[in-house]
C-alpha positions in Angstrom: 88.1 110.7 54.0 87.5 107.0 54.8 90.2 104.5 54.9 89.8 102.3 52.0 91.5 99.6 53.2 89.0 99.2 55.8 86.0 99.5 53.8 87.4 97.4 51.1 89.5 94.7 52.3 92.1 92.7 49.8 90.5 90.2 47.8 91.2 86.7 49.3 90.4 84.5 46.4 92.9 85.8 43.8 95.7 85.0 46.1 94.4 81.7 47.3 93.7 80.7 43.3 97.3 81.7 42.7 98.4 79.3 45.5 96.3 76.6 44.3 97.7 77.1 40.7 101.3 76.5 41.7 100.4 73.4 43.8 98.6 72.0 40.9 101.2 72.9 38.4 104.1 71.4 40.2 102.4 67.8 40.2 101.5 65.8 43.3 103.6 62.6 42.8 104.0 60.6 45.9 104.9 56.9 47.1 104.2 54.7 50.1 105.9 51.7 51.0 104.3 48.6 52.2 106.8 46.0 53.9 106.1 42.5 53.2 109.5 41.1 54.2 112.5 41.6 56.4 113.1 45.3 57.7 116.3 46.8 57.4 117.9 50.2 58.6 117.0 53.4 56.3 119.9 54.4 53.9 120.0 58.1 53.1 117.3 59.5 50.8 119.7 60.2 47.8 121.1 56.3 48.1 121.5 54.6 44.5 118.7 52.4 43.5 118.8 50.4 40.3 115.3 50.0 38.4 114.4 46.7 36.5 111.5 47.3 34.0 111.7 44.5 31.4 113.4 41.6 33.3 114.2 40.5 36.8 117.9 41.0 38.0 120.4 38.2 37.6 121.7 38.4 41.2 120.2 36.7 44.2 117.9 39.4 46.0 115.3 39.2 48.8 112.1 41.2 48.6 111.2 43.9 51.2 108.0 45.1 50.2 105.9 46.8 47.6 106.1 50.6 46.7 102.9 52.1 45.4 103.6 55.5 43.3 100.9 57.8 42.2 100.7 61.1 40.2 98.2 63.2 38.4 98.2 62.1 35.0 97.7 65.9 33.7 100.9 67.1 35.5 103.1 64.1 36.5 104.8 61.1 34.3 106.8 58.0 35.3 110.1 60.4 35.5 108.3 62.5 38.3 106.9 59.5 40.2 110.0 57.4 40.0 112.3 59.8 42.1 109.7 59.6 45.0 109.4 55.8 44.8 113.4 55.8 45.1 113.3 57.8 48.2 110.9 55.2 49.9 113.1 52.5 48.7 116.1 53.9 50.4 114.1 54.6 53.5 113.0 50.8 53.5 116.9 49.9 53.1 116.4 48.5 49.5 119.1 48.3 46.6 116.7 48.3 43.6 113.1 48.3 42.4 111.6 45.9 40.0 108.8 47.5 38.4 105.7 45.6 38.1 102.9 47.8 36.7 102.1 51.4 35.3 98.7 52.4 34.5 96.0 54.9 34.4 93.1 55.1 36.8 90.0 57.5 37.1 88.8 58.9 40.6 85.5 60.3 40.6 84.1 62.5 43.5 80.9 63.9 44.1 77.2 62.8 43.0 74.6 63.7 40.5 75.5 66.7 38.4 78.5 67.7 40.4 81.0 65.2 39.9 84.5 65.5 39.3 87.3 63.3 37.6 90.8 63.2 37.9 93.1 60.9 36.1 95.9 59.3 37.9 99.2 57.7 36.8 99.8 54.2 39.4 103.1 52.4 39.6 103.7 49.6 41.5 107.3 48.2 42.2 108.9 45.7 44.4 111.6 46.8 46.6 114.5 44.3 46.8 117.8 44.1 48.7 120.9 42.2 47.3 121.7 38.9 49.3 125.6 39.2 48.5 
């Protein structure tokens, strides 16, 4: 009798598809910091970061840079992107974020009849540090 495993290897595609499904279902929120001001030592990743969305803070502050957050519109929301942005603000030595914009963009790849599009959530904020 032949060894079934040697003549019929396990299907690879279902395992890869399952892993890809878990990755996509978990979302892919990310954030990156671009420094435009003074550099400060990093704070712990879970430091307290205030978020201002409708008005600027009344305290004196200096701008450290800009954070761009991004997520898949299908899986991510502002509530999923914002924590990633806060981590980057802590790494930059910031105390707060001032939200500048939030919107949708469409990324199209491929050409001809073979195009794919993916809607993205884009969030931009200024990282600030208190002066007092």
